[in-house]
N, C-alpha and C positions, 0 to 999 in steps of 0.2 A: 869880090869880096863875096865869102861864102857865108849863104845863109841861114841863119841861127834857127836850127827850130824852138817853137814855142812851148815852156815852158809846163810841165804836167801843173796844175793844183795839187798840194797834198793835200794826202788824203788825211781828215778829221780824224784828232784824239779821239781813240775812246774813254768816254770818261765813265768813272765809275757811280755806282746808284746814290753816294751822297750828291756827289758834283752836280747829278742830275735833278734830286732834288732841290737841292739850292739853287741851280736855276730858273726849276719852275718855279718856286715860292720866292726866288727874285721879279718873275719876270709875272706872275699875279700882286701882288708888291706895286710895282709899274700902273697895272691896265686901273689897280684901283686908286691909286692915283692921279692917274689922270681920268676916271673920272667923278672926282669929285670928295670921293671918301674918307673920310679920316681915317685913321689905325685905330682911334681909339673906336670912332665906330665898329670899325671892323669887326674890335676884341668884344666890345660890345654883346655882338651878332654867333660870335663863334662862343661864347661861354652858356650862352643859352641854347648848343644845339648839343652839348659834352652833356653824357648820364654823367647826374654825379646824386650820391646815398643820401651822404649829410651835406650840412653846410657847407658851399666854394669858401673859397677863401677870398677878398674884397678884388676888385679888379685896381689896379697899377695905373697909374697918368700914363706912367710908358713902362714897357718894357723892362726897363730894366732897374725899376722900382721893385722897391719888394725885400723880403729877407730872404732871398735865397742865397747871397751872398754872402751870409753874417756869416763874422768867426766865429769859431765856434769858442765857450771862454773857458777857463777855467774854474769849477770849483772846489 
């Protein structure tokens, strides 16, 4: 029998900048969860770092609560 050559590993696909950013955010979120920090704690700390001229909107309980997805009403 002929010896088969070992296969070369496939070169990694080039990621778009958006994919890189998403992957980085996921890694950071997983690290925060391992450390025991909750999402709410992180959002509160992050909100304190933002520079806001006017009164800031209140934090939601989850990242998906709020009025950002509110449908436009006909007047």
